[in-house]
C-alpha positions, 0 to 999 in steps of 0.5 A: 403733181396732182393725186391720181384723180381722173381729169378729162380736157374737153377741147370743142372744136368748129373749124379749127384746121389752123389751130387743132394741131398746135393745141393738141400737140401740146396737151400730147407732148407736155401734159400727158397727166391729162386725158382729152377728147375733141369735140368735133362740132360738124366742121366743114373745113379739114378739122376732122381730117386732120384729127384722124390723120393725126390719131386724135381722141376725137368725137365727130358730131354729124351736125353743128350743135353749137359751143353748148352743144359741144361742150355738153357732149364732152360732159356726157363722155365725161360723166360716162368714162367716170372722170372725177373733174373735167376742164374745158378749153377752146379749140383756138389756143386761147388758154394755157393749160399751164395753169391748170394744175393749180386750178385742180387743186381748187377743186381736190382741196374742196374750196371750189366746185368750179374754177373759172380761168380769169383775165380779169383777176391779174389783168395779165395778157390778152383783155379782149377788146374794150367794147367786149370788156364792157359787155362782160362787166355788164353780164359780171353785174347781171350774174351777182345780181342774179346770185350773189356771186360776182364772177369777173370774167364770166363769159371765159370758155376756160373752166374746171368742174367737179364730179358733180357738176360734170353730172349736172351739165351732162344733163343741163347746159346752155345751148348758145353763148353759155358761159354766163348762163352756165355760171348762174345754173352752177350758182342755182345749185349751190356751187361754190364758184372760184376764179383763178388768175390766168394768161389768156393768148389771142387768136392766131388762126380763124375768126371768133364766132362772136362777131361784131354784128352778133354782138347786139344779139349776144347781149340781149339773148345772154341777159335774157338767158340768164334772167329766165333761168334764174326765175325758173330755178325759183319757180322749181324750188317753190313747187 
């Protein structure tokens, strides 16, 4: 067991009616030592009704803000409620909470400020499609060129941050397809970033927000966002 540090699990959810009960019931039954909050991102299915019916801890956003806006809402909740650590996991059940204790230990021991759950350290479990892996490799190399830090699973939405980065991300978090850009933010703020090997599962119900049609847009948008973020931070430092 980890220490008495306050830990919050942030669960962004958009139209996750087919998955959210399994994810949250698993937390309640098997990991009661962690607090959680669902950020219902303006879902148009029965996600809100399911959360209310089960009396889950949930914040209902009035409109769809996108994954970045939902996650930032979670970080603001964590800051306002004085949490020591926060972790974001997907509402689709892909992220195994069983790895959290060891990920938290890297934060508590002072070895890291940000810990990213990575599929590609030991290459076990669901590895995503070949096309996506090529894109992830490109973004990983770009992140290394921009920051000097190599994160293999740079698009992973499974990540833990300490109190300092709860505050940073509560104020400054990318709005759209945020994970690679958030890594750049962490790096330019001097964060110690580590990857921890995890096993991810394939989504059981629903569809990913990143479809094949959106893949080209995703790559162009994220590449530009990472470049602009790194360059803008350099300009601020010079001033």
